[in-house]
C-alpha positions as CSV (number, residue, x, y, z in Angstrom):
1,X,-6.6,174.3,62.0
2,X,-6.8,170.9,61.1
3,X,-5.4,171.5,57.4
4,X,-2.5,173.4,58.7
5,X,-2.1,170.6,61.5
6,X,-2.2,167.8,58.7
7,X,0.3,169.8,56.8
8,X,2.7,170.0,59.6
9,X,2.3,166.4,60.5
10,X,2.7,165.5,57.0
11,X,6.0,167.7,56.5
12,X,7.6,166.6,59.8
13,X,7.4,163.2,58.6
14,X,9.3,163.8,55.3
15,X,6.5,163.7,53.3
16,X,4.9,160.5,54.1
17,X,1.7,160.8,55.4
18,X,1.2,157.2,56.8
19,X,4.4,158.0,58.9
20,X,3.1,160.9,60.3
21,X,-0.5,159.4,61.1
22,X,1.6,156.7,63.3
23,X,3.9,158.8,64.7
24,X,1.3,161.6,65.8
25,X,-1.1,159.1,67.0
26,X,2.0,157.6,69.2
27,X,3.1,161.5,70.0
28,X,-0.8,161.9,71.7
29,X,-1.4,158.6,73.3
30,X,2.3,159.2,75.1
31,X,0.9,162.5,76.1
32,X,-2.6,161.0,77.5
33,X,-0.7,158.4,79.3
34,X,-0.9,160.4,82.8
35,X,-4.9,160.1,82.4
36,X,-4.9,156.6,81.4
37,X,-2.9,155.6,84.7
38,X,-5.3,157.2,87.1
39,X,-8.2,155.5,85.0
40,X,-6.4,152.2,85.8
41,X,-5.4,152.9,89.5
42,X,-9.4,154.0,89.6
43,X,-10.3,151.0,88.4
44,X,-8.0,149.0,90.6
45,X,-9.9,150.4,93.5
46,X,-12.9,149.9,92.3
47,X,-11.8,146.3,92.3
48,X,-10.6,146.3,95.5
49,X,-13.8,147.8,97.2
50,X,-16.2,145.5,95.2
51,X,-17.2,143.3,98.2
52,X,-18.0,146.5,100.5
53,X,-19.5,148.0,97.1
54,X,-22.1,145.0,96.9
55,X,-23.0,145.6,100.6
56,X,-23.9,149.0,100.4
57,X,-26.2,148.2,97.1
58,X,-28.2,145.4,99.5
59,X,-28.2,148.0,102.3
60,X,-29.6,151.0,100.5
61,X,-30.8,149.9,97.3
62,X,-34.2,151.0,97.6
63,X,-33.0,154.4,98.8
64,X,-30.8,155.9,95.9
65,X,-29.7,158.9,97.4
66,X,-28.3,157.2,100.9
67,X,-26.7,155.2,98.4
68,X,-25.1,158.0,96.7
69,X,-23.7,159.5,99.8
70,X,-22.2,155.9,101.4
71,X,-20.6,155.3,98.3
72,X,-18.9,158.8,97.7
73,X,-17.8,158.4,101.6
74,X,-16.3,154.9,100.9
75,X,-14.3,156.3,98.2
76,X,-13.0,159.5,99.9
77,X,-12.2,157.5,102.8
78,X,-10.1,155.1,100.5
79,X,-8.5,158.2,98.7
80,X,-10.7,158.0,95.9
81,X,-14.2,159.0,94.1
82,X,-16.8,157.0,92.0
83,X,-16.2,159.4,89.0
84,X,-12.2,159.2,89.2
85,X,-12.4,156.6,86.5
86,X,-14.7,158.4,84.1
87,X,-13.1,161.7,84.1
88,X,-9.9,160.8,83.0
89,X,-11.7,159.0,79.8
90,X,-13.8,161.9,79.0
91,X,-10.5,164.2,79.2
92,X,-8.9,162.0,76.4
93,X,-12.1,162.2,73.7
94,X,-11.4,165.6,72.3
95,X,-7.5,164.4,71.6
96,X,-9.0,161.1,70.3
97,X,-11.5,163.3,68.0
98,X,-8.5,165.4,66.8
99,X,-6.7,162.5,65.8
100,X,-9.5,161.0,63.9
101,X,-10.1,164.1,62.2
102,X,-6.5,164.4,61.1
103,X,-6.8,160.4,60.1
104,X,-9.9,161.4,57.9
105,X,-8.7,164.5,56.0
106,X,-10.4,164.8,52.8
107,X,-8.2,167.1,51.3
108,X,-4.7,166.9,52.6
109,X,-4.2,163.1,52.3
110,X,-4.8,163.2,48.6
111,X,-2.1,161.6,46.6
112,X,-0.4,159.7,49.4
113,X,-0.2,156.1,50.1
114,X,1.1,153.2,52.2
115,X,2.8,150.8,49.7
116,X,0.4,151.8,46.7
117,X,-2.9,151.7,49.0
118,X,-4.2,154.9,49.0
119,X,-4.8,156.8,52.3
120,X,-7.8,158.5,51.0
121,X,-9.9,155.8,49.8
122,X,-12.0,153.3,51.5
123,X,-11.5,149.4,51.0
124,X,-14.7,149.4,48.7
125,X,-13.2,152.0,46.4
126,X,-9.7,150.3,46.8
127,X,-11.2,147.2,45.3
128,X,-13.3,148.8,42.7
129,X,-9.8,150.7,41.1
130,X,-7.6,147.7,42.0
131,X,-9.5,144.5,42.2
132,X,-9.0,141.9,45.1
133,X,-6.4,140.6,43.7
134,X,-4.0,143.5,43.7
135,X,-1.1,145.1,46.2
136,X,-3.5,148.3,47.2
137,X,-6.0,145.7,48.8
138,X,-3.4,143.4,50.4
139,X,-2.2,146.3,52.4
140,X,-5.8,147.4,53.2
141,X,-6.6,143.2,54.3
142,X,-3.6,143.4,56.3
143,X,-4.5,146.7,58.4
144,X,-7.9,144.8,59.3
145,X,-6.4,141.5,59.8
146,X,-4.3,143.5,62.5
147,X,-7.1,145.2,63.8
148,X,-8.9,141.6,64.4
149,X,-5.9,140.0,66.1
150,X,-6.0,143.4,68.1
151,X,-9.7,143.6,68.8
152,X,-9.8,139.9,69.8
153,X,-6.4,140.4,72.5
154,X,-8.7,143.4,73.6
155,X,-12.0,141.4,74.0
156,X,-10.3,138.8,76.2
157,X,-8.9,141.5,78.2
158,X,-11.9,142.9,78.8
159,X,-13.6,140.0,79.4
160,X,-11.2,138.8,82.1
161,X,-11.7,142.2,83.7
162,X,-15.4,141.9,84.5
163,X,-16.8,140.5,87.7
164,X,-20.1,139.2,88.4
165,X,-21.3,142.3,90.5
166,X,-21.6,144.2,87.3
167,X,-24.9,144.1,85.3
168,X,-25.1,141.1,82.8
169,X,-26.1,143.3,80.0
170,X,-22.8,144.9,80.4
171,X,-20.8,141.5,81.0
172,X,-22.3,141.0,77.7
173,X,-21.6,143.8,75.8
174,X,-18.4,145.2,76.9
175,X,-16.5,142.4,75.3
176,X,-17.9,142.9,71.8
177,X,-17.5,147.2,71.9
178,X,-13.5,146.4,70.9
179,X,-14.7,145.1,67.6
180,X,-16.4,148.0,66.7
181,X,-12.6,150.0,65.5
182,X,-12.4,146.9,63.5
183,X,-16.0,147.7,61.7
184,X,-15.1,151.5,61.7
185,X,-12.1,150.4,60.0
186,X,-13.7,148.5,56.9
187,X,-15.9,151.3,56.1
188,X,-13.4,154.6,56.5
189,X,-10.4,155.7,54.3
190,X,-7.2,153.5,55.0
191,X,-5.3,156.4,56.7
192,X,-8.3,156.5,59.6
193,X,-7.6,152.4,59.8
194,X,-4.3,153.1,60.3
195,X,-4.7,155.6,62.7
196,X,-7.1,152.9,64.8
197,X,-4.8,150.4,64.2
198,X,-2.1,152.1,66.1
199,X,-4.4,153.6,69.0
200,X,-6.4,150.3,69.7
201,X,-3.1,148.4,69.8
202,X,-1.7,151.2,72.0
203,X,-4.9,150.8,74.4
204,X,-4.4,147.1,74.6
205,X,-0.9,147.0,75.3
206,X,-1.3,150.0,77.7
207,X,-3.9,147.8,79.6
208,X,-1.7,145.0,79.9
209,X,1.2,146.7,81.1
210,X,-0.3,148.9,83.8
211,X,-2.2,145.6,84.9
212,X,0.7,144.2,86.3
213,X,2.6,147.5,87.3
214,X,1.7,148.8,91.0
215,X,0.0,152.3,90.5
């Protein structure tokens, strides 16, 4: 299945695998946009209900079952659900996994490159074959630099969205999570780095746009 999908994507992009990965990633993220909107709507509802949720935790913190019932009732009254922000994210996972499999296919990307940098090679292999002062390494380095910028912007957005009522551990770890894609891109093939760059840039832009629009 993955073989056929990769061949189709490369064929539809005129034989340019890098362009195919970019277009396929954008198409899937566009398809998942309704789920992202639902997730953003749920996040806004939770933010609006934060003071009342704090009161419920104070009153029923020692009674988890009562707290769960009261929390569900509060969300139901407001036309939402405590799980509304989680389910859309889980629904996206199979599509994100599929995009990742396409971008890391071991054979279909052989012989394809991005401005001379082999899509199927990791940065260590690129350095070993071409050296640091080479065009292929420069392409890989540019992808990593762009990913670092996107991760920094995403981290700032995450930090600004966190509230004082959230667990301290979460407030410390959440802003660091966007940098996980940068670490992954440094050890995965260039094709995967290209996919991660496009996908994380979309996520960052999507979050910024949805945060300023009525939902």
